[in-house]
N, CA, C, O and the ligand as a Tripos MOL2 file, in Angstrom:
@<TRIPOS>MOLECULE
protein
  245   243    62     0     0
PROTEIN
NO_CHARGES

@<TRIPOS>ATOM
      1 N           0.9860   -1.1850    0.0940 N.3       1 MET1
      2 CA         -0.0860    0.0790    0.1180 C.3       1 MET1
      3 C           0.9890    1.1540   -0.0030 C.2       1 MET1
      4 O           2.0250    1.0230    0.6490 O.2       1 MET1
      5 N           0.8040    2.2250   -0.8090 N.am      2 PRO2
      6 CA          1.5290    3.3180   -1.0150 C.3       2 PRO2
      7 C           1.3990    4.3970    0.3650 C.2       2 PRO2
      8 O           0.3590    4.7700    0.9070 O.2       2 PRO2
      9 N           2.5050    4.6730    0.6430 N.am      3 THR3
     10 CA          2.6150    5.6900    1.9070 C.3       3 THR3
     11 C           2.9080    6.9620    1.5440 C.2       3 THR3
     12 O           3.8350    7.1660    0.7600 O.2       3 THR3
     13 N           2.2070    7.9280    2.0310 N.am      4 HIS4
     14 CA          2.5900    9.4890    1.6540 C.3       4 HIS4
     15 C           2.9240   10.2670    3.0750 C.2       4 HIS4
     16 O           2.4160   10.1330    4.1890 O.2       4 HIS4
     17 N           3.8950   11.0650    2.6360 N.am      5 VAL5
     18 CA          4.0230   12.0420    4.0010 C.3       5 VAL5
     19 C           3.0360   13.0700    3.9420 C.2       5 VAL5
     20 O           2.7680   13.6210    2.8740 O.2       5 VAL5
     21 N           2.3630   13.4260    5.2340 N.am      6 ASP6
     22 CA          1.4270   14.5090    5.2390 C.3       6 ASP6
     23 C           2.3150   15.5810    5.3610 C.2       6 ASP6
     24 O           3.1750   15.5600    6.2410 O.2       6 ASP6
     25 N           2.1970   16.6130    4.5030 N.am      7 PRO7
     26 CA          3.1830   17.7570    4.4950 C.3       7 PRO7
     27 C           3.0470   18.8580    5.7030 C.2       7 PRO7
     28 O           3.9330   19.6710    5.9680 O.2       7 PRO7
     29 N           1.7740   18.7500    6.4050 N.am      8 VAL8
     30 CA          1.3990   19.8440    7.4540 C.3       8 VAL8
     31 C           2.1210   19.1530    8.7170 C.2       8 VAL8
     32 O           2.7830   19.8550    9.4810 O.2       8 VAL8
     33 N           1.9890   17.8210    8.9170 N.am      9 CYS9
     34 CA          2.6040   17.3330   10.3120 C.3       9 CYS9
     35 C           3.6350   16.5520   10.2250 C.2       9 CYS9
     36 O           4.2440   16.3040   11.2660 O.2       9 CYS9
     37 N           4.0940   15.9610    8.9390 N.am     10 GLY10
     38 CA          5.0480   15.0030    8.6910 C.3      10 GLY10
     39 C           4.8580   13.5600    9.0480 C.2      10 GLY10
     40 O           5.7860   12.7530    9.0980 O.2      10 GLY10
     41 N           3.4620   13.2500    9.3210 N.am     11 MET11
     42 CA          3.2150   12.0140    9.6490 C.3      11 MET11
     43 C           2.9510   11.1560    8.1370 C.2      11 MET11
     44 O           2.3760   11.5270    7.1140 O.2      11 MET11
     45 N           3.6590    9.8080    8.4930 N.am     12 ASN12
     46 CA          3.2150    9.1760    7.2360 C.3      12 ASN12
     47 C           1.6150    8.6060    7.2520 C.2      12 ASN12
     48 O           1.0230    8.2220    8.2610 O.2      12 ASN12
     49 N           1.1150    8.6490    5.9860 N.am     13 VAL13
     50 CA         -0.2200    8.4290    5.6210 C.3      13 VAL13
     51 C          -0.3820    7.5090    4.7990 C.2      13 VAL13
     52 O           0.1790    7.6500    3.7120 O.2      13 VAL13
     53 N          -1.1630    6.3180    5.0290 N.am     14 GLU14
     54 CA         -1.2740    5.3360    4.1410 C.3      14 GLU14
     55 C          -2.4750    5.6950    3.2230 C.2      14 GLU14
     56 O          -3.5740    5.9690    3.7060 O.2      14 GLU14
     57 N          -2.2250    5.6860    1.8260 N.am     15 GLU15
     58 CA         -3.5290    6.1130    1.0110 C.3      15 GLU15
     59 C          -4.9190    5.5410    1.3930 C.2      15 GLU15
     60 O          -5.9740    6.1720    1.3360 O.2      15 GLU15
     61 N          -4.7850    4.4000    1.7450 N.am     16 ALA16
     62 CA         -6.3180    3.9520    2.0900 C.3      16 ALA16
     63 C          -6.8210    4.7850    3.2810 C.2      16 ALA16
     64 O          -7.9850    5.1850    3.3210 O.2      16 ALA16
     65 N          -5.9770    5.0260    4.1940 N.am     17 GLU17
     66 CA         -6.4100    5.4490    5.3760 C.3      17 GLU17
     67 C          -6.1470    7.0570    5.6080 C.2      17 GLU17
     68 O          -6.1820    7.5810    6.7210 O.2      17 GLU17
     69 N          -5.9020    7.6900    4.4950 N.am     18 ALA18
     70 CA         -6.0930    9.2870    4.6970 C.3      18 ALA18
     71 C          -7.4310    9.7940    4.6310 C.2      18 ALA18
     72 O          -8.3670    9.4230    3.9230 O.2      18 ALA18
     73 N          -7.3490   10.9000    5.6740 N.am     19 ALA19
     74 CA         -8.5810   11.3010    6.1440 C.3      19 ALA19
     75 C          -8.9810   12.3010    5.0290 C.2      19 ALA19
     76 O         -10.1830   12.5080    4.8620 O.2      19 ALA19
     77 N          -8.1690   12.8710    4.3360 N.am     20 ALA20
     78 CA         -8.4440   13.7010    3.4950 C.3      20 ALA20
     79 C          -7.1080   13.7400    2.1150 C.2      20 ALA20
     80 O          -5.9490   13.3840    2.3260 O.2      20 ALA20
     81 N          -7.5400   14.1710    0.9600 N.am     21 ARG21
     82 CA         -6.6410   14.5320    0.0630 C.3      21 ARG21
     83 C          -6.8180   15.7820   -0.7500 C.2      21 ARG21
     84 O          -7.8940   16.3800   -0.7480 O.2      21 ARG21
     85 N          -5.8360   16.1650   -1.4060 N.am     22 ARG22
     86 CA         -6.0250   17.4860   -2.1660 C.3      22 ARG22
     87 C          -5.1740   17.2730   -3.5630 C.2      22 ARG22
     88 O          -4.0420   16.7920   -3.5070 O.2      22 ARG22
     89 N          -5.6680   17.5870   -4.6040 N.am     23 ASP23
     90 CA         -4.9520   17.7860   -5.6620 C.3      23 ASP23
     91 C          -4.3220   19.1750   -5.8260 C.2      23 ASP23
     92 O          -5.0290   20.1820   -5.8380 O.2      23 ASP23
     93 N          -2.9880   19.2230   -5.9510 N.am     24 TYR24
     94 CA         -2.4250   20.5420   -5.8820 C.3      24 TYR24
     95 C          -1.0980   20.3570   -6.9510 C.2      24 TYR24
     96 O          -0.2380   19.4810   -6.8640 O.2      24 TYR24
     97 N          -1.1890   21.5130   -8.0580 N.am     25 GLN25
     98 CA         -0.1140   21.6650   -9.1540 C.3      25 GLN25
     99 C           0.0470   20.0470   -9.4820 C.2      25 GLN25
    100 O           1.1640   19.5290   -9.4760 O.2      25 GLN25
    101 N          -0.9600   19.4130   -9.7230 N.am     26 GLY26
    102 CA         -0.6720   18.2130  -10.4250 C.3      26 GLY26
    103 C          -0.2320   17.0880   -9.4260 C.2      26 GLY26
    104 O           0.0160   15.9850   -9.9130 O.2      26 GLY26
    105 N          -0.1200   17.2550   -8.1660 N.am     27 GLN27
    106 CA          0.2010   15.9820   -7.3680 C.3      27 GLN27
    107 C          -0.9210   15.7710   -6.4270 C.2      27 GLN27
    108 O          -1.6240   16.7600   -6.2200 O.2      27 GLN27
    109 N          -1.2070   14.7260   -5.8460 N.am     28 THR28
    110 CA         -2.1160   14.3520   -4.7410 C.3      28 THR28
    111 C          -1.4330   14.4460   -3.6150 C.2      28 THR28
    112 O          -0.2470   14.1220   -3.5610 O.2      28 THR28
    113 N          -2.0740   14.8790   -2.6350 N.am     29 ILE29
    114 CA         -1.3950   15.1810   -1.2570 C.3      29 ILE29
    115 C          -2.2640   14.3450   -0.5120 C.2      29 ILE29
    116 O          -3.4080   14.2400   -0.9560 O.2      29 ILE29
    117 N          -1.9530   13.6750    0.6070 N.am     30 PHE30
    118 CA         -2.6110   12.9530    1.5450 C.3      30 PHE30
    119 C          -2.4680   13.5700    2.8560 C.2      30 PHE30
    120 O          -1.4620   14.2010    3.1800 O.2      30 PHE30
    121 N          -3.6940   13.3480    3.7710 N.am     31 PHE31
    122 CA         -3.4780   14.0460    5.0000 C.3      31 PHE31
    123 C          -3.9870   13.1000    6.0690 C.2      31 PHE31
    124 O          -5.0350   12.4730    5.9130 O.2      31 PHE31
    125 N          -3.3340   13.0150    7.0150 N.am     32 CYS32
    126 CA         -3.8980   12.0660    8.4200 C.3      32 CYS32
    127 C          -5.0240   12.6510    8.7570 C.2      32 CYS32
    128 O          -5.8780   11.8720    9.1820 O.2      32 CYS32
    129 N          -5.3990   14.0850    8.6960 N.am     33 ALA33
    130 CA         -6.5820   14.4840    9.3890 C.3      33 ALA33
    131 C          -7.1510   15.5230    8.5530 C.2      33 ALA33
    132 O          -6.4480   16.1630    7.7700 O.2      33 ALA33
    133 N          -8.4960   15.7320    8.6980 N.am     34 VAL34
    134 CA         -9.3920   16.7730    8.1790 C.3      34 VAL34
    135 C          -8.3950   18.0540    8.4090 C.2      34 VAL34
    136 O          -7.8780   18.6540    7.4670 O.2      34 VAL34
    137 N          -8.2090   18.3710    9.6980 N.am     35 GLY35
    138 CA         -7.6280   19.5970   10.1320 C.3      35 GLY35
    139 C          -6.4080   19.9100    9.4430 C.2      35 GLY35
    140 O          -6.1580   21.0510    9.0570 O.2      35 GLY35
    141 N          -5.4920   18.7410    9.2450 N.am     36 CYS36
    142 CA         -4.3420   19.1700    8.2850 C.3      36 CYS36
    143 C          -4.4850   19.5370    6.8520 C.2      36 CYS36
    144 O          -3.8090   20.3300    6.1970 O.2      36 CYS36
    145 N          -5.5890   18.7360    6.4590 N.am     37 ALA37
    146 CA         -5.8860   19.3690    5.2030 C.3      37 ALA37
    147 C          -6.4640   20.9350    5.2840 C.2      37 ALA37
    148 O          -6.0390   21.6940    4.4120 O.2      37 ALA37
    149 N          -7.2150   21.3690    6.0710 N.am     38 GLU38
    150 CA         -7.7220   22.5820    6.2270 C.3      38 GLU38
    151 C          -6.4860   23.8880    6.5790 C.2      38 GLU38
    152 O          -6.5860   25.0850    6.3100 O.2      38 GLU38
    153 N          -5.4100   23.2110    7.2200 N.am     39 THR39
    154 CA         -4.2940   24.1890    7.4650 C.3      39 THR39
    155 C          -3.7130   24.1520    5.9500 C.2      39 THR39
    156 O          -3.4120   25.1920    5.3640 O.2      39 THR39
    157 N          -3.5990   23.0310    5.4410 N.am     40 PHE40
    158 CA         -2.9020   23.0280    4.0330 C.3      40 PHE40
    159 C          -3.7320   24.1930    3.1330 C.2      40 PHE40
    160 O          -3.2290   25.1140    2.4900 O.2      40 PHE40
    161 N          -5.0000   23.8970    3.2720 N.am     41 ASP41
    162 CA         -5.8440   24.8090    2.2940 C.3      41 ASP41
    163 C          -5.5020   26.2260    2.7350 C.2      41 ASP41
    164 O          -5.6430   27.0010    1.7900 O.2      41 ASP41
    165 N          -5.1680   26.7210    3.6630 N.am     42 ARG42
    166 CA         -4.8790   28.2170    4.0270 C.3      42 ARG42
    167 C          -3.7490   28.5820    3.3400 C.2      42 ARG42
    168 O          -3.8060   29.7340    2.9120 O.2      42 ARG42
    169 N          -2.6760   27.9420    3.0770 N.am     43 GLU43
    170 CA         -1.4260   28.2570    2.5980 C.3      43 GLU43
    171 C          -0.6630   27.1080    1.9040 C.2      43 GLU43
    172 O           0.4580   26.7350    2.2480 O.2      43 GLU43
    173 N          -1.3320   26.6260    0.9680 N.am     44 PRO44
    174 CA         -0.6020   25.4150    0.2860 C.3      44 PRO44
    175 C           0.7430   25.6580   -0.1270 C.2      44 PRO44
    176 O           1.4880   24.6780   -0.1200 O.2      44 PRO44
    177 N           1.2920   26.9500   -0.5500 N.am     45 SER45
    178 CA          2.5130   27.0080   -1.0190 C.3      45 SER45
    179 C           3.6530   26.8140    0.0900 C.2      45 SER45
    180 O           4.8510   26.6840   -0.1600 O.2      45 SER45
    181 N           3.1320   26.8160    1.2180 N.am     46 LYS46
    182 CA          3.9510   26.9480    2.5120 C.3      46 LYS46
    183 C           4.3690   25.3020    2.7010 C.2      46 LYS46
    184 O           5.4160   24.9510    3.2450 O.2      46 LYS46
    185 N           3.5220   24.5190    2.2410 N.am     47 TYR47
    186 CA          3.8570   22.8000    2.6440 C.3      47 TYR47
    187 C           4.1910   22.0540    1.2670 C.2      47 TYR47
    188 O           4.6960   20.9310    1.2870 O.2      47 TYR47
    189 N           3.9120   22.6730    0.1480 N.am     48 VAL48
    190 CA          4.5170   21.9000   -1.2870 C.3      48 VAL48
    191 C           5.8410   22.3740   -1.6610 C.2      48 VAL48
    192 O           5.9860   23.5340   -2.0470 O.2      48 VAL48
    193 N           6.6710   21.6840   -1.5890 N.am     49 ALA49
    194 CA          8.0490   22.1310   -2.0820 C.3      49 ALA49
    195 C           8.0400   22.3440   -3.7010 C.2      49 ALA49
    196 O           8.2980   21.3290   -4.3480 O.2      49 ALA49
    197 N           7.8060   23.3970   -4.3470 N.am     50 THR50
    198 CA          8.0500   23.4720   -5.6940 C.3      50 THR50
    199 C           9.3970   23.9050   -5.8340 C.2      50 THR50
    200 O          10.0710   24.1420   -4.8310 O.2      50 THR50
    201 N           9.8810   24.0380   -7.0530 N.am     51 SER51
    202 CA         11.2740   24.3060   -7.4360 C.3      51 SER51
    203 C          11.4940   25.7350   -7.1510 C.2      51 SER51
    204 O          12.6240   26.1040   -6.8300 O.2      51 SER51
    205 N          10.4790   26.6090   -7.2410 N.am     52 GLU52
    206 CA         10.5750   27.8520   -6.6180 C.3      52 GLU52
    207 C          10.8720   28.0220   -5.2500 C.2      52 GLU52
    208 O          11.7510   28.8180   -4.9180 O.2      52 GLU52
    209 N          10.1230   27.2450   -4.2610 N.am     53 THR53
    210 CA         10.0560   27.5490   -3.1190 C.3      53 THR53
    211 C          11.5290   26.8650   -2.5670 C.2      53 THR53
    212 O          12.1650   27.2560   -1.5880 O.2      53 THR53
    213 N          11.8640   25.8020   -3.4230 N.am     54 ARG54
    214 CA         13.2970   25.4130   -3.0260 C.3      54 ARG54
    215 C          14.3940   26.3440   -3.1620 C.2      54 ARG54
    216 O          15.3020   26.4350   -2.3350 O.2      54 ARG54
    217 N          14.2790   27.1730   -4.4280 N.am     55 ARG55
    218 CA         14.9630   28.0030   -4.5800 C.3      55 ARG55
    219 C          15.3680   29.3730   -3.5890 C.2      55 ARG55
    220 O          16.4670   29.9000   -3.4210 O.2      55 ARG55
    221 N          13.9970   29.7270   -3.0000 N.am     56 SER56
    222 CA         14.1970   30.8300   -1.9860 C.3      56 SER56
    223 C          14.6290   30.0800   -0.6190 C.2      56 SER56
    224 O          15.2000   30.7170    0.2660 O.2      56 SER56
    225 N          14.3360   28.6970   -0.4770 N.am     57 TRP57
    226 CA         15.0110   28.3480    0.6160 C.3      57 TRP57
    227 C          16.4520   28.5490    0.7090 C.2      57 TRP57
    228 O          17.0530   28.9650    1.7000 O.2      57 TRP57
    229 N          16.9360   28.2240   -0.3840 N.am     58 PHE58
    230 CA         18.4620   28.2080   -0.5800 C.3      58 PHE58
    231 C          18.9080   29.6170   -0.2930 C.2      58 PHE58
    232 O          19.8840   29.8070    0.4330 O.2      58 PHE58
    233 N          18.2240   30.6310   -0.8380 N.am     59 ARG59
    234 CA         18.5870   31.9180   -0.4970 C.3      59 ARG59
    235 C          18.6290   32.3890    0.8260 C.2      59 ARG59
    236 O          19.5420   33.1290    1.1920 O.2      59 ARG59
    237 N          17.4480   31.9190    1.8080 N.am     60 ARG60
    238 CA         17.7340   32.1160    3.1080 C.3      60 ARG60
    239 C          18.5900   31.6410    3.9840 C.2      60 ARG60
    240 O          18.8100   32.1480    5.0840 O.2      60 ARG60
    241 N          19.2090   30.4570    3.4520 N.am     61 HIS61
    242 CA         19.6000   29.6990    4.3350 C.3      61 HIS61
    243 C          21.3870   29.6910    3.9580 C.2      61 HIS61
    244 O          22.1600   29.0230    4.6450 O.2      61 HIS61
    245 ZN         -1.4720   15.3440    9.7990 Zn       62 ZN62
@<TRIPOS>BOND
     1     1     2 1
     2     2     3 1
     3     3     4 2
     4     3     5 am
     5     5     6 1
     6     6     7 1
     7     7     8 2
     8     7     9 am
     9     9    10 1
    10    10    11 1
    11    11    12 2
    12    11    13 am
    13    13    14 1
    14    14    15 1
    15    15    16 2
    16    15    17 am
    17    17    18 1
    18    18    19 1
    19    19    20 2
    20    19    21 am
    21    21    22 1
    22    22    23 1
    23    23    24 2
    24    23    25 am
    25    25    26 1
    26    26    27 1
    27    27    28 2
    28    27    29 am
    29    29    30 1
    30    30    31 1
    31    31    32 2
    32    31    33 am
    33    33    34 1
    34    34    35 1
    35    35    36 2
    36    35    37 am
    37    37    38 1
    38    38    39 1
    39    39    40 2
    40    39    41 am
    41    41    42 1
    42    42    43 1
    43    43    44 2
    44    43    45 am
    45    45    46 1
    46    46    47 1
    47    47    48 2
    48    47    49 am
    49    49    50 1
    50    50    51 1
    51    51    52 2
    52    51    53 am
    53    53    54 1
    54    54    55 1
    55    55    56 2
    56    55    57 am
    57    57    58 1
    58    58    59 1
    59    59    60 2
    60    59    61 am
    61    61    62 1
    62    62    63 1
    63    63    64 2
    64    63    65 am
    65    65    66 1
    66    66    67 1
    67    67    68 2
    68    67    69 am
    69    69    70 1
    70    70    71 1
    71    71    72 2
    72    71    73 am
    73    73    74 1
    74    74    75 1
    75    75    76 2
    76    75    77 am
    77    77    78 1
    78    78    79 1
    79    79    80 2
    80    79    81 am
    81    81    82 1
    82    82    83 1
    83    83    84 2
    84    83    85 am
    85    85    86 1
    86    86    87 1
    87    87    88 2
    88    87    89 am
    89    89    90 1
    90    90    91 1
    91    91    92 2
    92    91    93 am
    93    93    94 1
    94    94    95 1
    95    95    96 2
    96    95    97 am
    97    97    98 1
    98    98    99 1
    99    99   100 2
   100    99   101 am
   101   101   102 1
   102   102   103 1
   103   103   104 2
   104   103   105 am
   105   105   106 1
   106   106   107 1
   107   107   108 2
   108   107   109 am
   109   109   110 1
   110   110   111 1
   111   111   112 2
   112   111   113 am
   113   113   114 1
   114   114   115 1
   115   115   116 2
   116   115   117 am
   117   117   118 1
   118   118   119 1
   119   119   120 2
   120   119   121 am
   121   121   122 1
   122   122   123 1
   123   123   124 2
   124   123   125 am
   125   125   126 1
   126   126   127 1
   127   127   128 2
   128   127   129 am
   129   129   130 1
   130   130   131 1
   131   131   132 2
   132   131   133 am
   133   133   134 1
   134   134   135 1
   135   135   136 2
   136   135   137 am
   137   137   138 1
   138   138   139 1
   139   139   140 2
   140   139   141 am
   141   141   142 1
   142   142   143 1
   143   143   144 2
   144   143   145 am
   145   145   146 1
   146   146   147 1
   147   147   148 2
   148   147   149 am
   149   149   150 1
   150   150   151 1
   151   151   152 2
   152   151   153 am
   153   153   154 1
   154   154   155 1
   155   155   156 2
   156   155   157 am
   157   157   158 1
   158   158   159 1
   159   159   160 2
   160   159   161 am
   161   161   162 1
   162   162   163 1
   163   163   164 2
   164   163   165 am
   165   165   166 1
   166   166   167 1
   167   167   168 2
   168   167   169 am
   169   169   170 1
   170   170   171 1
   171   171   172 2
   172   171   173 am
   173   173   174 1
   174   174   175 1
   175   175   176 2
   176   175   177 am
   177   177   178 1
   178   178   179 1
   179   179   180 2
   180   179   181 am
   181   181   182 1
   182   182   183 1
   183   183   184 2
   184   183   185 am
   185   185   186 1
   186   186   187 1
   187   187   188 2
   188   187   189 am
   189   189   190 1
   190   190   191 1
   191   191   192 2
   192   191   193 am
   193   193   194 1
   194   194   195 1
   195   195   196 2
   196   195   197 am
   197   197   198 1
   198   198   199 1
   199   199   200 2
   200   199   201 am
   201   201   202 1
   202   202   203 1
   203   203   204 2
   204   203   205 am
   205   205   206 1
   206   206   207 1
   207   207   208 2
   208   207   209 am
   209   209   210 1
   210   210   211 1
   211   211   212 2
   212   211   213 am
   213   213   214 1
   214   214   215 1
   215   215   216 2
   216   215   217 am
   217   217   218 1
   218   218   219 1
   219   219   220 2
   220   219   221 am
   221   221   222 1
   222   222   223 1
   223   223   224 2
   224   223   225 am
   225   225   226 1
   226   226   227 1
   227   227   228 2
   228   227   229 am
   229   229   230 1
   230   230   231 1
   231   231   232 2
   232   231   233 am
   233   233   234 1
   234   234   235 1
   235   235   236 2
   236   235   237 am
   237   237   238 1
   238   238   239 1
   239   239   240 2
   240   239   241 am
   241   241   242 1
   242   242   243 1
   243   243   244 2
@<TRIPOS>SUBSTRUCTURE
     1 MET1         2 RESIDUE 1 A MET
     2 PRO2         6 RESIDUE 1 A PRO
     3 THR3        10 RESIDUE 1 A THR
     4 HIS4        14 RESIDUE 1 A HIS
     5 VAL5        18 RESIDUE 1 A VAL
     6 ASP6        22 RESIDUE 1 A ASP
     7 PRO7        26 RESIDUE 1 A PRO
     8 VAL8        30 RESIDUE 1 A VAL
     9 CYS9        34 RESIDUE 1 A CYS
    10 GLY10       38 RESIDUE 1 A GLY
    11 MET11       42 RESIDUE 1 A MET
    12 ASN12       46 RESIDUE 1 A ASN
    13 VAL13       50 RESIDUE 1 A VAL
    14 GLU14       54 RESIDUE 1 A GLU
    15 GLU15       58 RESIDUE 1 A GLU
    16 ALA16       62 RESIDUE 1 A ALA
    17 GLU17       66 RESIDUE 1 A GLU
    18 ALA18       70 RESIDUE 1 A ALA
    19 ALA19       74 RESIDUE 1 A ALA
    20 ALA20       78 RESIDUE 1 A ALA
    21 ARG21       82 RESIDUE 1 A ARG
    22 ARG22       86 RESIDUE 1 A ARG
    23 ASP23       90 RESIDUE 1 A ASP
    24 TYR24       94 RESIDUE 1 A TYR
    25 GLN25       98 RESIDUE 1 A GLN
    26 GLY26      102 RESIDUE 1 A GLY
    27 GLN27      106 RESIDUE 1 A GLN
    28 THR28      110 RESIDUE 1 A THR
    29 ILE29      114 RESIDUE 1 A ILE
    30 PHE30      118 RESIDUE 1 A PHE
    31 PHE31      122 RESIDUE 1 A PHE
    32 CYS32      126 RESIDUE 1 A CYS
    33 ALA33      130 RESIDUE 1 A ALA
    34 VAL34      134 RESIDUE 1 A VAL
    35 GLY35      138 RESIDUE 1 A GLY
    36 CYS36      142 RESIDUE 1 A CYS
    37 ALA37      146 RESIDUE 1 A ALA
    38 GLU38      150 RESIDUE 1 A GLU
    39 THR39      154 RESIDUE 1 A THR
    40 PHE40      158 RESIDUE 1 A PHE
    41 ASP41      162 RESIDUE 1 A ASP
    42 ARG42      166 RESIDUE 1 A ARG
    43 GLU43      170 RESIDUE 1 A GLU
    44 PRO44      174 RESIDUE 1 A PRO
    45 SER45      178 RESIDUE 1 A SER
    46 LYS46      182 RESIDUE 1 A LYS
    47 TYR47      186 RESIDUE 1 A TYR
    48 VAL48      190 RESIDUE 1 A VAL
    49 ALA49      194 RESIDUE 1 A ALA
    50 THR50      198 RESIDUE 1 A THR
    51 SER51      202 RESIDUE 1 A SER
    52 GLU52      206 RESIDUE 1 A GLU
    53 THR53      210 RESIDUE 1 A THR
    54 ARG54      214 RESIDUE 1 A ARG
    55 ARG55      218 RESIDUE 1 A ARG
    56 SER56      222 RESIDUE 1 A SER
    57 TRP57      226 RESIDUE 1 A TRP
    58 PHE58      230 RESIDUE 1 A PHE
    59 ARG59      234 RESIDUE 1 A ARG
    60 ARG60      238 RESIDUE 1 A ARG
    61 HIS61      242 RESIDUE 1 A HIS
    62 ZN62       245 GROUP 0 **** ****
């Protein structure tokens, strides 16, 4: 069974047991709880590492 990392809390989430999922920029993201998905909805770019956010991470560190 595929396992995914919930980007909000960092937990491993099995696909079949995910409480919520979102499609974001062509990827499906799985969450352990509806509350994590709601946190993600408020600021999705904070939790998904696009190439752009990775570049800005390098600039800051
Ligand atoms: Zn979570």
